[in-house]
Residue frames as a rotation matrix with the C-alpha (Angstrom) as fourth column:
MET 1
0.870 -0.311 -0.383 -18.95
-0.106 0.640 -0.761 -6.04
0.482 0.703 0.523 0.35
MET 2
0.765 -0.634 0.109 -15.97
0.025 0.200 0.980 -7.68
-0.643 -0.747 0.169 2.04
LYS 3
0.475 -0.700 -0.533 -12.50
-0.878 -0.334 -0.343 -7.07
0.062 0.631 -0.774 0.68
LYS 4
0.809 -0.248 -0.533 -10.44
0.056 0.935 -0.350 -10.04
0.586 0.253 0.770 -0.38
ILE 5
0.757 -0.612 0.230 -7.78
-0.330 -0.054 0.943 -11.07
-0.565 -0.789 -0.242 2.14
ILE 6
0.715 -0.608 -0.346 -4.39
-0.310 0.169 -0.936 -11.19
0.627 0.776 -0.068 0.47
PRO 7
0.862 -0.443 -0.246 -1.84
0.476 0.541 0.693 -13.41
-0.174 -0.715 0.677 2.22
LEU 8
0.712 -0.678 -0.185 1.48
-0.659 -0.735 0.159 -11.72
-0.243 0.009 -0.970 2.89
GLU 9
0.845 -0.525 0.102 4.53
0.524 0.773 -0.359 -13.12
0.110 0.357 0.928 1.18
GLU 10
0.041 -0.922 -0.384 8.22
0.725 -0.237 0.646 -12.32
-0.687 -0.305 0.659 1.30
GLY 11
-0.805 -0.445 0.392 8.83
0.593 -0.587 0.551 -8.91
-0.016 0.676 0.737 -0.25
ASP 12
0.066 0.929 0.364 5.34
0.773 -0.278 0.571 -7.56
0.631 0.244 -0.736 0.47
PHE 13
0.898 0.209 0.387 6.49
-0.059 -0.815 0.577 -5.37
0.436 -0.541 -0.720 3.37
TYR 14
-0.258 -0.914 -0.313 9.40
0.510 0.146 -0.847 -4.37
0.820 -0.379 0.429 5.55
LEU 15
0.525 0.390 -0.756 9.53
0.850 -0.206 0.484 -3.02
0.033 -0.898 -0.440 9.08
SER 16
0.559 -0.303 0.771 10.31
-0.019 -0.935 -0.354 0.65
0.829 0.183 -0.529 9.60
LYS 17
-0.549 -0.836 -0.017 12.84
0.055 -0.016 -0.998 1.66
0.834 -0.549 0.055 12.23
ASP 18
-0.547 0.447 0.708 9.82
-0.829 -0.410 -0.381 2.29
0.119 -0.795 0.595 14.50
GLY 19
-0.868 0.119 0.483 8.48
-0.065 0.935 -0.348 -1.24
-0.493 -0.333 -0.804 13.94
TYR 20
0.136 0.957 -0.255 5.62
-0.500 -0.156 -0.852 -0.40
-0.855 0.243 0.457 11.55
LYS 21
-0.088 -0.067 0.994 4.84
0.691 0.715 0.109 -2.54
-0.718 0.696 -0.017 8.49
VAL 22
-0.120 0.006 -0.993 5.56
-0.584 -0.809 0.066 -0.61
-0.803 0.588 0.100 5.28
PHE 23
0.497 0.411 0.764 3.91
0.316 0.734 -0.601 -2.22
-0.808 0.540 0.236 2.29
THR 24
-0.579 -0.809 -0.097 5.96
0.088 -0.181 0.980 -2.41
-0.811 0.559 0.176 -0.90
ARG 25
-0.367 0.354 -0.860 5.03
-0.895 -0.388 0.222 -1.72
-0.255 0.851 0.459 -4.52
GLN 26
-0.888 -0.026 -0.459 4.83
-0.195 0.925 0.326 -5.50
0.416 0.379 -0.827 -4.95
TYR 27
-0.757 0.622 -0.200 2.07
0.538 0.419 -0.731 -5.76
-0.371 -0.661 -0.652 -2.35
HIS 28
-0.324 0.658 -0.679 0.09
-0.323 -0.752 -0.575 -2.79
-0.889 0.033 0.456 -3.66
LEU 29
-0.519 0.101 -0.849 0.09
-0.849 0.051 0.525 -4.21
0.097 0.994 0.060 -7.19
LYS 30
-0.922 0.174 -0.346 -1.00
0.181 0.983 0.014 -7.60
0.343 -0.050 -0.938 -5.86
ARG 31
-0.607 0.722 -0.331 -3.84
0.336 -0.144 -0.931 -5.93
-0.720 -0.677 -0.155 -3.94
GLY 32
-0.515 0.314 0.798 -4.97
0.857 0.169 0.487 -4.28
0.018 0.934 -0.356 -7.15
TYR 33
0.467 0.671 0.575 -6.30
0.622 -0.712 0.326 -0.89
0.629 0.205 -0.750 -6.06
CYS 34
-0.623 -0.629 0.464 -5.32
0.165 -0.686 -0.709 2.37
0.764 -0.365 0.532 -4.38
CYS 35
-0.050 0.584 -0.810 -6.56
0.974 0.207 0.090 2.91
0.220 -0.785 -0.579 -0.83
GLU 36
0.319 0.126 0.939 -5.92
0.291 -0.956 0.029 6.67
0.902 0.264 -0.342 -1.11
SER 37
0.923 -0.049 -0.382 -3.85
0.376 -0.105 0.921 6.76
-0.085 -0.993 -0.078 2.08
SER 38
0.730 -0.683 0.000 -0.71
-0.615 -0.657 -0.435 8.23
0.297 0.318 -0.900 0.46
CYS 39
0.878 -0.410 0.247 1.27
0.225 0.808 0.545 5.03
-0.423 -0.423 0.802 0.93
ARG 40
0.233 -0.905 -0.355 5.02
-0.410 -0.423 0.808 5.46
-0.882 -0.043 -0.469 0.56
HIS 41
-0.784 -0.590 0.196 5.33
-0.134 0.469 0.873 2.89
-0.607 0.658 -0.447 -2.25
CYS 42
0.232 0.967 0.102 1.99
0.027 0.098 -0.995 3.48
-0.972 0.233 -0.003 -4.02
PRO 43
-0.718 -0.502 0.483 2.27
0.448 0.198 0.872 2.45
-0.533 0.842 0.083 -7.70
TYR 44
0.056 0.882 0.468 -1.03
0.996 -0.016 -0.091 4.22
-0.073 0.471 -0.879 -8.52
ASP 45
-0.672 -0.484 0.561 0.47
0.565 -0.824 -0.035 7.74
0.479 0.294 0.827 -8.38
TYR 46
0.500 0.859 -0.111 -1.94
0.697 -0.322 0.641 8.92
0.515 -0.398 -0.759 -5.69
ASP 47
-0.748 -0.649 0.140 -1.11
0.458 -0.658 -0.598 12.32
0.480 -0.383 0.789 -4.20
ILE 48
-0.118 0.763 -0.636 -3.36
0.978 -0.020 -0.206 13.52
-0.170 -0.646 -0.744 -1.36
LYS 49
-0.436 -0.093 -0.895 -2.54
0.169 -0.985 0.020 17.18
-0.884 -0.143 0.446 -2.11
ARG 50
-0.937 0.032 -0.348 -3.42
-0.343 -0.270 0.900 16.83
-0.065 0.962 0.264 -5.78
ASN 51
-0.657 0.682 -0.323 -6.50
0.247 0.599 0.762 14.64
0.713 0.421 -0.561 -5.25
SER 52
-0.636 0.454 -0.624 -8.11
0.678 -0.059 -0.733 16.36
-0.369 -0.889 -0.271 -2.24
GLN 53
-0.027 0.745 0.666 -11.25
0.834 -0.350 0.426 18.42
0.550 0.567 -0.613 -2.62
């Protein structure tokens, strides 16, 4: 199953000092699910330490 492509809009990300895209809470909510990658602005309260097996 292919994942839906979500077009980026203003406020969806910012660039870190190293030039990486950092997705914001706004983007994660628009995407609609947690990717379980411990994203900095994850609104789904995912914690890799708490959720690892």
